C-alpha positions in Angstrom: 133.0 112.5 107.7 133.8 109.0 106.6 132.4 107.3 103.5 129.8 105.4 105.6 128.3 108.6 107.0 125.7 109.9 104.5 124.2 113.4 104.4 121.0 112.0 105.8 122.9 110.5 108.7 124.7 113.7 109.4 121.4 115.6 109.4 119.8 113.1 111.7 122.6 113.2 114.1 122.8 117.0 114.3 119.1 117.5 114.9 118.5 119.3 111.6 116.6 118.4 108.5 118.7 117.6 105.5 119.6 120.6 103.4 117.7 123.1 105.5 120.7 125.1 106.6 120.5 124.1 110.2 116.8 124.7 110.9 115.4 122.2 113.5 112.3 120.0 112.7 110.8 120.9 116.0 107.6 122.9 115.6 107.3 122.5 111.9 103.9 123.1 110.4 102.3 122.3 107.1 99.2 123.3 105.2 96.4 120.9 106.2 95.3 118.7 103.3 91.9 119.8 101.9 92.0 123.2 103.7 92.8 125.2 100.5 95.9 126.6 102.2 94.0 128.3 105.0 94.8 125.9 107.9 98.4 125.3 109.2 98.7 122.2 111.3 101.6 120.5 113.1 103.5 118.3 110.8 104.5 115.9 113.6 100.8 115.5 114.7 99.7 114.8 111.1 102.5 112.4 110.3 101.9 110.5 113.6 98.3 109.8 112.8 97.0 111.0 109.3 94.0 108.8 109.6 92.7 110.8 112.5 93.1 114.0 110.6 91.0 112.7 107.7 88.4 111.1 110.0 88.0 114.5 111.8 87.9 116.3 108.5 85.1 114.1 107.1 83.2 113.9 110.3 82.0 117.4 109.7 80.5 116.3 106.4 78.6 113.4 108.0 76.6 115.6 110.5 
């Protein structure tokens, strides 16, 4: 690796997340905010449109 290639670049180019030991980011989940840890959701779906998640979460309260 040359001096211009950082650890983040290496991880991005190899399809892994930095420091994860080679685990792919595909299919990653996270605990849904406000769920108290009871609801796993797709990290990609949440990060692509967090506003939709919170709009849907609060729509239940408005009914």
